C-alpha positions as CSV (number, residue, x, y, z in Angstrom):
1,M,-77.4,-11.9,27.7
2,E,-78.5,-8.8,25.8
3,R,-78.0,-9.1,22.0
4,E,-78.2,-6.2,19.6
5,I,-77.6,-6.3,15.8
6,R,-77.1,-3.0,13.9
7,I,-76.6,-2.7,10.2
8,L,-74.6,0.4,9.2
9,S,-73.6,1.8,5.9
10,D,-69.9,0.9,5.8
11,G,-66.7,0.3,7.8
12,A,-66.2,3.9,8.6
13,A,-69.7,4.1,10.2
14,I,-69.0,0.9,12.1
15,A,-65.7,2.4,13.4
16,R,-67.5,5.5,14.6
17,R,-70.2,3.6,16.4
18,A,-67.6,1.2,17.9
19,A,-65.7,4.3,19.2
20,Q,-68.8,5.5,21.0
21,E,-69.2,2.0,22.5
22,F,-65.6,2.0,23.5
23,V,-66.0,5.4,25.3
24,Q,-69.2,4.3,27.1
25,A,-67.7,1.0,28.2
26,G,-64.7,2.8,29.5
27,A,-66.8,5.3,31.5
28,S,-68.9,2.5,32.9
29,A,-66.0,0.3,33.9
30,V,-64.1,3.1,35.6
31,R,-67.3,4.0,37.5
32,E,-67.8,0.4,38.6
33,K,-64.3,-0.8,39.4
34,G,-61.7,2.0,38.7
35,T,-60.1,0.3,35.7
36,F,-61.0,-0.4,32.0
37,D,-59.7,-3.7,30.6
38,V,-60.0,-4.0,26.8
39,V,-59.2,-6.8,24.4
40,L,-58.1,-5.5,20.9
41,A,-58.7,-7.2,17.6
42,G,-56.8,-7.2,14.3
43,G,-58.2,-6.2,11.0
44,S,-59.1,-3.2,8.9
45,T,-62.2,-2.0,10.7
46,P,-60.6,-2.2,14.1
47,K,-57.7,-0.3,12.6
48,A,-60.1,2.5,11.6
49,L,-61.5,2.4,15.1
50,Y,-58.1,2.8,16.7
51,N,-57.2,5.7,14.4
52,L,-60.4,7.5,15.5
53,L,-59.7,7.0,19.2
54,A,-56.2,8.3,18.8
55,T,-56.8,11.2,16.5
56,D,-60.4,12.5,17.0
57,P,-60.1,15.1,19.8
58,S,-63.6,14.6,21.1
59,L,-63.3,10.8,21.4
60,R,-59.7,10.8,22.6
61,S,-60.5,13.1,25.4
62,Q,-63.3,10.8,26.6
63,V,-61.2,7.7,27.0
64,P,-59.8,7.1,30.5
65,W,-56.3,6.3,29.2
66,D,-54.7,6.5,32.6
67,K,-57.0,3.7,33.9
68,T,-57.0,1.6,30.7
69,H,-55.3,-1.7,30.2
70,L,-55.0,-3.2,26.7
71,Y,-54.9,-6.9,25.9
72,F,-55.1,-8.9,22.6
73,G,-57.6,-11.6,21.6
74,D,-55.2,-13.4,19.3
75,E,-51.9,-13.1,17.6
76,R,-50.1,-14.5,14.5
77,H,-47.0,-16.6,15.0
78,V,-44.8,-13.7,14.2
79,G,-42.7,-11.1,16.0
80,P,-44.0,-7.6,17.0
81,E,-42.3,-5.9,14.0
82,H,-43.8,-8.3,11.4
83,P,-46.4,-6.7,9.0
84,D,-48.9,-9.4,10.0
85,S,-48.6,-8.7,13.7
86,N,-51.9,-7.6,15.4
87,F,-49.8,-5.9,18.0
88,R,-47.9,-3.9,15.4
89,M,-51.1,-2.7,13.8
90,A,-52.5,-1.6,17.1
91,R,-49.3,0.1,18.1
92,E,-49.0,2.0,14.9
93,S,-52.6,3.1,14.7
94,M,-53.3,3.9,18.4
95,I,-50.9,2.7,21.2
96,S,-48.0,4.9,20.1
97,K,-50.2,8.0,19.8
98,V,-52.0,7.9,23.1
99,P,-50.9,8.4,26.8
100,L,-50.3,4.8,27.7
101,K,-47.4,3.4,29.7
102,P,-45.7,0.2,28.6
103,E,-47.1,-1.7,31.6
104,Q,-50.7,-0.8,30.5
105,V,-50.3,-3.0,27.4
106,T,-50.1,-6.8,27.6
107,R,-49.3,-8.3,24.2
108,I,-49.1,-11.9,23.1
109,K,-45.5,-12.9,22.2
110,G,-45.8,-14.5,18.8
111,E,-42.1,-14.4,18.2
112,Y,-41.1,-17.6,20.0
113,P,-40.2,-20.6,17.8
114,D,-42.7,-22.6,19.9
115,A,-46.0,-20.8,19.9
116,E,-47.0,-22.7,23.1
117,Q,-44.4,-20.6,25.1
118,G,-46.2,-17.5,24.0
119,A,-49.6,-19.0,24.9
120,L,-48.4,-20.0,28.4
121,E,-46.8,-16.6,29.1
122,Y,-49.9,-14.8,28.0
123,E,-52.1,-17.0,30.2
124,K,-49.8,-16.5,33.1
125,A,-50.0,-12.7,32.7
126,L,-53.8,-12.8,32.5
127,R,-54.0,-15.0,35.6
128,E,-51.8,-12.6,37.5
129,N,-53.4,-9.4,36.4
130,F,-57.0,-10.6,37.1
131,K,-55.9,-12.6,40.2
132,L,-57.6,-15.8,38.8
133,K,-58.0,-19.0,40.8
134,D,-58.2,-22.3,39.0
135,G,-61.4,-22.5,37.0
136,E,-61.8,-18.8,36.8
137,Y,-61.7,-16.6,33.6
138,P,-60.8,-13.0,33.2
139,R,-63.7,-10.5,33.2
140,F,-62.7,-8.1,30.4
141,D,-64.9,-5.0,30.2
142,L,-64.8,-4.9,26.4
143,L,-63.8,-7.6,23.9
144,L,-63.4,-6.5,20.3
145,V,-63.7,-9.2,17.6
146,G,-64.2,-9.7,13.9
147,M,-65.5,-12.7,12.0
148,G,-64.1,-14.6,9.0
149,N,-66.1,-15.6,5.9
150,E,-66.4,-19.2,7.3
151,G,-67.6,-18.0,10.7
152,H,-64.3,-18.0,12.7
153,T,-63.5,-15.4,15.3
154,L,-60.3,-14.6,17.2
155,S,-58.2,-17.5,16.0
156,L,-60.9,-20.0,16.8
157,F,-61.3,-21.7,13.4
158,P,-63.9,-24.5,12.7
159,G,-62.7,-27.9,13.8
160,T,-59.6,-26.7,15.6
161,K,-58.4,-27.7,19.1
162,A,-58.8,-24.4,20.8
163,L,-62.6,-24.7,20.6
164,H,-62.2,-27.2,23.5
165,A,-60.1,-25.3,26.0
166,N,-59.9,-27.9,28.9
167,G,-59.7,-25.1,31.4
168,R,-57.2,-23.0,29.5
169,V,-57.6,-19.2,29.0
170,V,-55.2,-19.1,26.1
171,M,-54.1,-21.7,23.6
172,R,-51.9,-22.1,20.7
173,N,-54.0,-23.3,17.8
174,W,-52.8,-25.1,14.6
175,V,-54.9,-23.8,11.7
176,G,-54.3,-26.3,8.9
177,K,-56.0,-24.3,6.1
178,L,-53.5,-21.5,6.8
179,Y,-50.6,-23.8,7.5
180,T,-49.7,-21.8,10.6
181,E,-49.9,-21.7,14.4
182,R,-52.0,-19.0,16.1
183,I,-52.2,-18.0,19.7
184,T,-55.8,-17.2,20.9
185,L,-58.1,-16.7,23.8
186,T,-60.2,-19.8,24.2
187,V,-64.0,-19.7,24.1
188,L,-64.3,-19.5,27.9
189,G,-61.4,-17.1,28.1
190,A,-63.3,-14.7,25.8
191,S,-66.9,-15.3,26.7
192,N,-66.6,-14.1,30.3
193,A,-66.3,-10.5,29.0
194,A,-68.9,-7.9,30.1
195,R,-69.3,-6.6,26.5
196,I,-68.4,-8.4,23.2
197,L,-68.4,-6.2,20.1
198,F,-68.3,-7.8,16.7
199,M,-67.4,-5.7,13.7
200,V,-68.1,-7.4,10.3
201,T,-67.7,-5.9,6.8
202,G,-67.9,-7.3,3.3
203,A,-70.3,-9.2,1.1
204,D,-68.1,-12.4,1.4
205,K,-69.2,-12.6,5.1
206,A,-73.0,-12.4,4.3
207,L,-73.8,-16.1,4.2
208,A,-71.8,-17.0,7.3
209,L,-73.2,-14.0,9.2
210,K,-76.7,-15.2,8.4
211,A,-75.9,-18.7,9.6
212,V,-74.3,-17.4,12.8
213,L,-77.1,-15.1,13.7
214,E,-80.2,-16.8,12.3
215,G,-79.2,-20.5,11.7
216,P,-79.1,-23.3,14.2
217,Y,-76.6,-23.3,17.0
218,E,-73.7,-25.2,15.5
219,P,-70.6,-23.5,16.9
220,E,-68.2,-26.3,15.9
221,Q,-68.9,-25.2,12.3
222,L,-69.4,-21.5,13.2
223,P,-67.2,-20.6,16.1
224,A,-68.4,-17.0,16.3
225,Q,-71.6,-18.5,17.8
226,F,-69.6,-19.6,20.9
227,L,-68.9,-15.9,21.8
228,Q,-71.9,-15.1,24.0
229,P,-71.2,-13.1,27.2
230,R,-72.6,-15.1,30.2
231,D,-73.8,-12.0,31.9
232,G,-73.4,-9.0,29.6
233,K,-74.0,-7.4,26.2
234,L,-73.4,-8.7,22.8
235,L,-73.3,-6.1,20.0
236,W,-73.0,-6.9,16.3
237,L,-72.0,-3.9,14.1
238,V,-72.2,-5.0,10.4
239,D,-72.1,-3.1,7.1
240,T,-74.9,-3.3,4.5
241,A,-72.8,-5.8,2.4
242,A,-72.2,-8.2,5.3
243,G,-75.8,-7.8,6.5
244,G,-77.4,-8.1,3.1
245,M,-79.0,-11.4,3.8
246,L,-80.2,-10.8,7.3
247,S,-83.9,-10.7,8.1
248,I,-83.1,-9.3,11.6
249,G,-81.3,-6.3,13.0
250,I,-81.8,-2.6,13.1
251,R,-80.9,-1.0,9.8
252,E,-79.4,2.5,10.3
253,S,-78.3,3.2,6.7
């Protein structure tokens, strides 16, 4: 696994660098296999990235939209019109503005009363799209993720059941501290990606980020440590506030 840590000035700089990575990953994937399979993240920095990809003429023209398939790493237990929906954010900032057909977007259905139904349907869709046999996991070309100030990523929170997937690609995950269900890719469901791109901003993340990147390997406490592509590239893009305590990484600001 190839790991790279870059410390940039702010969220806007991260979004621009992430857009370049998005374009490169797309070109590489289409060259290799004819399709580009991307997992989208929720959050403010990803939203800035999606806006760039949809509205910047130079970037937009470089994305192979006709060969792209969008997926989601996790979803809240809400419907697609709810303000907290990751799908709604991605639709409003990018999906509705670019030439994608409905069948090129596979969302997680968070609207069912039982979140397990949404998890099972999403896993079934992934198994069919990637033609997975038992024990196999999807090979996404690019997985976009963030990190919380306690080291969670996707909806993999410290001490929650989805850290132990038992062969599942997708699980519903009860997050006690938020008193809510989430639906999330499991550790193995996410870690088979060819490229994993973390985007982390804010001083409140600084201590957890140092622990994840420089501390001992304790992924039960810091689930972001679990996300390491088995055979691929791991890129951390962090702003100066989040990266303020790091003694490693390339500072570009």
